[in-house]
Structures are given as C-alpha cells and as structure tokens.
C-alpha positions as CSV (number, residue, x, y, z in Angstrom):
1,M,-3.4,-46.5,-24.8
2,K,-7.5,-47.3,-23.9
3,R,-6.6,-48.3,-20.2
4,L,-5.2,-44.6,-20.5
5,L,-7.8,-43.2,-21.6
6,F,-10.2,-44.7,-19.2
7,L,-7.7,-44.0,-16.0
8,V,-8.0,-40.1,-17.8
9,L,-11.2,-40.0,-17.6
10,S,-12.1,-42.3,-14.4
11,I,-10.1,-39.4,-12.0
12,S,-11.8,-36.6,-14.2
13,L,-15.2,-37.3,-13.1
14,I,-13.8,-38.8,-9.5
15,G,-12.9,-35.0,-10.1
16,C,-16.1,-33.5,-11.0
17,E,-17.5,-34.7,-8.5
18,N,-15.2,-33.7,-5.6
19,K,-15.9,-30.5,-6.9
20,S,-19.4,-30.5,-6.9
21,K,-19.3,-31.5,-3.2
22,N,-17.6,-29.2,-2.5
23,I,-19.7,-26.0,-4.5
24,L,-22.6,-27.4,-2.4
25,K,-20.3,-27.4,1.1
26,V,-19.1,-23.7,0.4
27,E,-22.7,-22.7,-0.9
28,S,-24.1,-24.1,2.2
29,Q,-21.5,-22.1,4.7
30,T,-22.2,-18.6,2.3
31,I,-25.7,-19.4,2.9
32,E,-25.5,-19.6,6.4
33,N,-23.3,-16.3,6.5
34,E,-25.5,-14.3,4.7
35,N,-27.8,-14.1,7.8
36,I,-25.4,-11.6,9.1
37,K,-26.2,-9.3,6.6
38,E,-29.4,-8.0,8.7
39,T,-27.4,-7.3,12.0
40,K,-23.6,-6.8,10.8
41,G,-23.9,-5.5,7.6
42,Q,-23.6,-1.9,8.6
43,L,-20.1,-0.6,10.2
44,K,-20.1,1.4,13.1
45,E,-16.4,1.9,14.8
46,F,-15.0,1.4,11.0
47,T,-14.6,2.3,8.0
48,N,-14.8,0.9,4.6
49,E,-11.3,2.2,3.7
50,E,-10.5,0.4,7.0
51,L,-12.6,-2.5,5.7
52,A,-10.9,-2.7,2.4
53,K,-7.7,-2.2,4.4
54,F,-8.4,-5.3,6.5
55,T,-9.3,-7.7,3.9
56,I,-6.5,-7.0,2.0
57,S,-4.5,-7.9,4.6
58,S,-5.9,-10.8,5.7
59,I,-5.9,-12.0,2.1
60,M,-1.9,-10.8,0.9
61,G,-0.6,-11.7,4.8
62,Q,0.8,-8.3,5.5
63,S,0.2,-5.3,7.7
64,P,-3.2,-2.8,7.3
65,K,-0.5,0.0,8.6
66,I,1.7,0.1,4.3
67,M,-1.7,0.1,3.0
68,K,-3.2,2.9,1.6
69,A,-7.0,3.4,0.3
70,E,-8.9,5.6,-2.3
71,K,-12.4,5.7,-3.1
72,A,-14.0,5.9,-6.5
73,D,-17.4,5.2,-7.3
74,D,-17.8,2.4,-5.4
75,I,-14.5,0.8,-5.6
76,Y,-11.7,0.8,-2.9
77,Y,-8.4,1.0,-4.6
78,I,-6.0,-0.6,-2.0
79,S,-2.5,0.2,-2.7
80,Y,1.1,-1.0,-0.6
81,I,4.6,-1.6,-1.3
82,R,5.5,-5.6,0.9
83,P,8.4,-4.6,2.9
84,S,10.5,-7.4,2.0
85,D,11.4,-6.9,-1.7
86,S,9.9,-3.1,-2.0
87,Q,7.6,-4.7,-4.9
88,K,4.2,-2.3,-4.8
89,F,0.6,-4.7,-4.9
90,E,-2.6,-3.0,-6.0
91,C,-6.3,-4.1,-5.7
92,R,-9.4,-3.0,-6.1
93,I,-12.3,-4.2,-2.7
94,K,-16.1,-3.8,-3.5
95,F,-19.1,-4.4,-1.0
96,D,-22.0,-5.9,-0.8
97,G,-23.7,-5.9,2.7
98,D,-21.3,-8.5,4.6
99,R,-19.9,-10.0,1.5
100,I,-16.7,-8.8,0.2
101,Y,-15.5,-8.5,-3.3
102,W,-11.9,-8.4,-4.3
103,A,-9.6,-8.2,-7.6
104,T,-6.1,-7.3,-9.0
105,I,-5.6,-3.7,-10.1
106,D,-5.6,-5.1,-13.9
107,G,-7.5,-8.9,-13.3
108,R,-10.8,-10.4,-12.6
109,W,-13.4,-10.1,-9.4
110,R,-13.1,-12.9,-6.9
111,N,-16.7,-13.5,-7.4
112,D,-16.6,-17.6,-9.5
113,T,-18.1,-19.6,-7.4
114,L,-14.4,-21.6,-6.5
115,D,-13.5,-18.5,-5.6
116,E,-13.2,-18.0,-1.3
117,K,-16.5,-16.4,0.1
118,I,-14.7,-13.4,2.0
119,T,-17.9,-11.3,4.8
120,F,-16.7,-9.6,7.6
121,I,-18.4,-9.6,11.3
122,E,-18.1,-6.2,13.7
123,E,-17.8,-7.3,17.0
124,N,-16.5,-5.7,20.3
125,K,-14.7,-2.7,18.0
126,S,-13.2,-5.3,15.9
127,I,-13.5,-6.5,12.5
128,K,-13.2,-10.0,11.9
129,I,-12.6,-11.2,8.1
130,V,-13.8,-14.4,7.2
131,Q,-12.3,-15.8,3.8
132,I,-14.3,-19.6,3.5
133,F,-12.9,-21.3,0.6
134,S,-14.2,-23.9,-1.9
135,D,-12.9,-26.7,0.2
136,S,-14.9,-25.9,2.9
137,S,-11.6,-24.5,5.0
138,S,-11.7,-21.4,6.0
139,S,-9.3,-18.4,7.7
140,T,-10.7,-15.8,10.5
141,D,-8.8,-12.6,10.8
142,T,-9.8,-10.0,14.1
143,Y,-8.3,-6.6,13.7
144,S,-9.2,-3.4,15.5
145,K,-8.3,0.3,15.6
146,S,-4.9,-0.3,17.1
147,D,-4.0,-3.0,13.7
148,L,-3.7,0.6,11.6
C-alpha cells in the first residue's frame, strides 16, 4: 500500500512539474504575440463579425460560410448548424486587442492559463487565427473574404 501511495505521489509531482514548464512556455509565447497588438490590433479589411466567424471556424473545424454572427454589447454570438448531423452550436466571442476569448453559449470563457491562447493577424487581405496550446503546440488557419 505504501509503495502504491508513493508511486501515485511521484507521478503527481512529475505531472505538476511538467505542467509548470508548459505554462511558462505558453506565457512566453503569449508575451511574444502581444507585440502584435500595437500594429495588428485594428481591423482594416474585415469586420469583427467576420473575425468572430473565422475564430469559431478555426476552433471547431467548420466552414465560416455556415456561421451567423450577431453582436450584443461587446460580445459576438456565433451560431451554426453542423451539416453532418444537423446539430446546432452556439458560441460567444470577445476581443481584447489582438487577443480573442471564446466560450460556448452556456459555458465558461476560455481565459485560464491552461486554455489555448488565440490571437489574430491581419495581413495581405487575409486573417490568420493563431492558437497556442498549453503543451506549446500551435495551429494557424488563414482566411480571406472568399471563405465567407
């Protein structure tokens, strides 16, 4: 029994140590991305509604063409019906400079240190949605007006 307890505690401590390292990596990448805020934080070719659609498209792996966006206060509500099974999905988006936060319609905002960090970059008449995950991996999707 003592051996099992020791094993479980050892694994837990190792897991905590690895999570701490990942958090530090994500925070340093986020700091690097915050430099974009000064020059890329303002949209030129796209609307916030389009950016919100592109963000949910990138997160959910669905086409932005099927998405609808509505604004209430400073929150954008995105809804779509998934073609494969006709299931309806609803999400919320809010912006802070080049930083994007999202939540399901009745869920929590993804703003914890272990949640993915989402930013955007507008360049050459396209928008890149960049997701950096807690394990330091990342995903970038590029969209243009023709994707709508």
